[in-house]
C-alpha positions in Angstrom: 12.5 -29.0 -2.1 10.4 -29.5 0.5 7.3 -27.2 -0.5 5.1 -27.0 -3.1 6.0 -24.9 -5.8 2.9 -22.8 -6.6 2.0 -19.6 -8.9 -0.5 -17.1 -8.2 -3.3 -16.2 -10.4 -2.8 -12.6 -9.0 0.0 -12.5 -11.8 -2.8 -12.2 -14.5 -5.3 -10.2 -12.1 -6.7 -8.0 -15.2 -7.3 -11.2 -17.1 -9.8 -13.9 -17.2 -9.6 -17.2 -15.3 -8.6 -19.1 -18.7 -5.7 -16.6 -19.5 -4.4 -16.6 -16.0 -4.4 -20.4 -15.9 -2.9 -20.7 -19.5 0.0 -17.9 -18.7 0.8 -20.2 -15.2 1.2 -23.1 -17.4 3.1 -21.5 -19.9 5.3 -20.0 -17.2 6.2 -23.8 -16.3 4.2 -24.1 -13.2 1.9 -27.3 -12.2 0.3 -26.2 -8.9 -1.8 -22.7 -8.7 -3.4 -20.6 -6.4 -6.8 -18.9 -7.6 -7.7 -15.7 -6.4 -11.5 -15.3 -5.0 -11.3 -11.8 -3.8 -14.4 -9.8 -4.3 -13.8 -6.5 -5.6 -10.2 -7.2 -6.3 -9.1 -10.8 -7.9 -12.2 -12.1 -9.0 -10.8 -14.9 -11.1 -13.6 -16.6 -9.3 -16.1 -14.4 -8.3 -17.2 -15.4 -4.5 -21.0 -14.2 -4.8 -21.3 -16.6 -8.1 -19.5 -19.9 -7.2 -21.8 -22.2 -8.2 -21.8 -25.6 -10.1 -21.5 -24.2 -13.3 -18.1 -22.0 -12.1 -16.8 -25.0 -10.5 -17.0 -27.1 -13.5 -15.3 -24.4 -15.8 -12.6 -24.0 -13.4 -12.0 -27.7 -13.2 -12.1 -28.1 -16.8 -9.7 -25.0 -17.4 -7.2 -26.7 -14.9 -7.1 -30.3 -16.4 -6.9 -28.4 -20.0 -3.8 -26.7 -18.6 -2.2 -29.7 -16.7 -2.6 -27.8 -13.4 -3.7 -28.7 -9.6 -5.0 -25.9 -7.7 -3.3 -26.2 -4.2 -4.7 -23.0 -2.5 -7.0 -20.2 -3.0 -7.2 -16.9 -1.7 -10.7 -15.5 -0.8 -9.9 -12.4 1.5 -13.1 -11.3 3.1 -14.1 -8.9 5.7 -14.8 -11.5 8.4 -16.3 -9.3 10.9 -19.5 -9.0 8.5 -21.8 -11.7 7.8 -21.5 -11.0 4.2 -17.8 -11.7 4.4 -18.4 -14.8 6.2 -20.7 -16.0 3.8 -18.1 -15.3 1.0 -15.3 -17.0 2.7 -17.1 -20.2 3.4 -18.4 -20.2 0.0 -14.8 -20.2 -1.4 -13.8 -22.9 1.2 -16.5 -25.0 -0.3 -15.2 -24.6 -3.7 -11.7 -25.3 -2.9 -13.0 -28.2 -1.1 -14.0 -29.5 -4.7 -10.8 -28.6 -6.1 -8.8 -30.4 -3.3 -7.0 -27.6 -1.9 -4.8 -27.6 1.2 -5.2 -24.0 2.0 -7.5 -21.1 2.0 -5.9 -17.6 2.6 -7.8 -14.5 4.1 -6.8 -11.5 5.9 -7.8 -9.5 8.9 -9.8 -7.1 7.0 -11.0 -3.5 8.0 -12.3 -4.7 11.7 -11.7 -1.6 14.0 -14.0 -1.5 16.9 -13.5 -4.1 19.8 -17.0 -5.5 18.8 -16.0 -5.9 15.1 -12.5 -7.7 16.4 -14.4 -10.2 18.2 -16.8 -10.9 15.8 -13.8 -11.7 13.0 -12.3 -13.9 15.6 -15.2 -15.7 16.4 -16.0 -16.2 12.4 -12.5 -17.3 11.8 -12.9 -20.0 14.5 -16.0 -21.1 13.1 -14.9 -21.2 9.3 -11.8 -23.1 10.6 -13.8 -25.9 12.0 -15.6 -26.4 8.8 -12.0 -26.2 6.9 -10.5 -28.7 9.6 -13.4 -31.4 8.4 -12.1 -30.9 5.0 -8.5 -31.0 5.9 -7.9 -27.5 4.4 -5.9 -24.8 6.5 -7.1 -21.4 7.1 -4.2 -19.0 6.9 -4.1 -15.5 7.7 -1.9 -13.1 5.5 0.7 -10.5 7.0 -1.1 -7.4 5.4 -2.4 -4.0 6.9 -4.9 -3.5 9.9 -4.3 -6.2 12.6 -1.7 -8.6 11.2 1.0 -6.4 9.5 3.6 -8.5 10.7 4.2 -12.1 12.2 5.7 -10.6 15.2 2.2 -8.4 15.7 0.2 -11.4 14.1 1.2 -14.1 16.8 -1.0 -12.2 19.3 -4.1 -12.7 16.9 -3.3 -16.3 16.3 -3.0 -16.7 20.1 -6.4 -15.3 20.6 -8.0 -17.0 17.7 -6.7 -20.0 19.2 -7.5 -22.5 16.5 -4.7 -25.3 15.7 -6.0 -25.2 12.0 -5.5 -21.5 11.6 -1.8 -20.5 10.5 0.2 -17.6 9.1 0.3 -17.0 4.9 3.6 -15.2 5.0 4.1 -12.3 2.3 7.5 -10.7 2.8 6.6 -8.1 -0.2 3.6 -6.7 2.3 5.6 -6.9 5.2 7.9 -4.2 3.8 5.0 -2.2 2.1 3.0 -2.1 5.3 5.7 -1.6 8.0 9.0 -1.2 6.4 9.9 -4.0 8.9 12.6 -6.8 7.6 11.1 -9.8 6.5 14.0 -11.8 7.0 14.1 -11.2 10.9 10.3 -11.1 11.0 9.6 -14.3 9.2 11.3 -16.1 12.0 8.2 -15.5 14.5 6.0 -17.3 11.6 8.0 -20.3 10.7 6.5 -22.6 13.6 3.2 -21.6 12.6 3.2 -21.2 8.9 0.7 -22.9 6.6 1.2 -20.9 3.3 4.1 -18.4 2.1 3.5 -16.0 -0.6 7.0 -15.6 -2.3 6.7 -12.0 -3.4 9.5 -9.4 -4.0 9.4 -5.4 -3.2 11.7 -2.6 -4.0 11.5 1.1 -2.8 10.8 0.4 1.1 7.6 1.3 2.9 4.5 2.8 0.9 6.2 1.9 -2.5 3.9 -0.2 -4.5 6.4 -2.1 -6.5 6.5 -5.8 -6.6 8.6 -7.0 -9.2 9.4 -10.5 -10.4 11.7 -12.3 -7.9 15.3 -11.3 -7.9 14.6 -7.6 -9.1 13.5 -6.3 -5.8 15.1 -5.8 -2.0 13.9 -9.1 -0.5 16.3 -11.7 0.3 14.8 -14.1 -1.1 17.5 -16.8 -0.9 17.4 -16.1 2.6 13.7 -16.8 2.9 14.0 -19.9 0.9 16.7 -21.1 2.7 15.0 -20.5 5.9 11.9 -22.5 4.7 14.0 -25.3 3.5 15.9 -25.4 7.1 12.8 -25.8 8.8 11.3 -28.4 6.6 7.7 -26.3 5.4 6.2 -28.6 3.2 3.1 -26.4 2.3 2.3 -24.2 -0.9 4.9 -21.4 -1.6 3.0 -19.4 -4.2 5.0 -16.9 -6.5 3.3 -13.4 -7.0 4.1 -10.5 -8.9 2.0 -7.3 -8.6 4.2 -4.9 -10.9 4.6 -1.2 -10.2 1.9 0.8 -8.9 -0.5 -2.0 -9.5 -0.3 -1.7 -13.2 -0.6 -4.8 -15.0 1.2 -4.9 -18.5 -0.3 -7.0 -21.6 -0.6 -10.7 -20.9 2.5 -11.8 -22.9 4.5 -9.2 -20.9 3.1 -11.0 -17.8 3.7 -14.5 -18.9 7.4 -13.6 -19.6 7.7 -11.8 -16.1 6.4 -15.2 -14.5 8.8 -17.1 -16.7 12.0 -14.9 -15.6 10.8 -14.8 -12.0 10.2 -18.5 -11.7 13.7 -19.3 -13.6 15.2 -17.1 -10.8 13.5 -19.1 -8.2 14.3 -22.2 -9.7 18.1 -20.7 -10.0 18.1 -21.0 -6.2 16.9 -24.6 -6.0 13.0 -24.2 -6.6 
């Protein structure tokens, strides 16, 4: 296995940071991705990442024998507020020793907003490069729904430390495209991978444990292995209609999903 097997705290979205990290450890993970997305995944609140919050997170990681290898800080980077939030998450990530910070293109719509987004990405990436952290943009809605489309955005940003965070579940949900073919457009510029299943096709919010949906997970892992990808591959589960079950059920789903993954060679 060339990649870094990682569990995302999004599997425990409604629960506390302590519960999320404990759950990921119980599921068998040793590396984690922590969410710091305002209004969505606030295991770390991007508006309140002070020394105390960083020390508490470090303590919880140590208690559970975990290493934080990546963070998601998706922010509206065409705004000053979004730029400040992602920068604060980046600086927290430096304290944890992460190698990747994930974001998305957000809701930039006008030509002016898009240009501001790209300029802010370059500025944050410059700082991230100084810390040895890749800035990865997720396949999501708006400007980067697929890797095929997103290559143009990365070309326009034109920064060597800005890469893809590929999410096959999102590609299906937002576009109906086949990630087994679309991923080929990302492999040479890949910095992070969200290993997330999906069932039901475009527009269906159903993201079950690995192997229980329609994504060809074995094929995607095979391609990562063949290309020698060595970054974090972070497992996500977002359940059905974004309705998370109780904590114990989340732990069981994470265990089942990881067992499927391990059965394919990690």
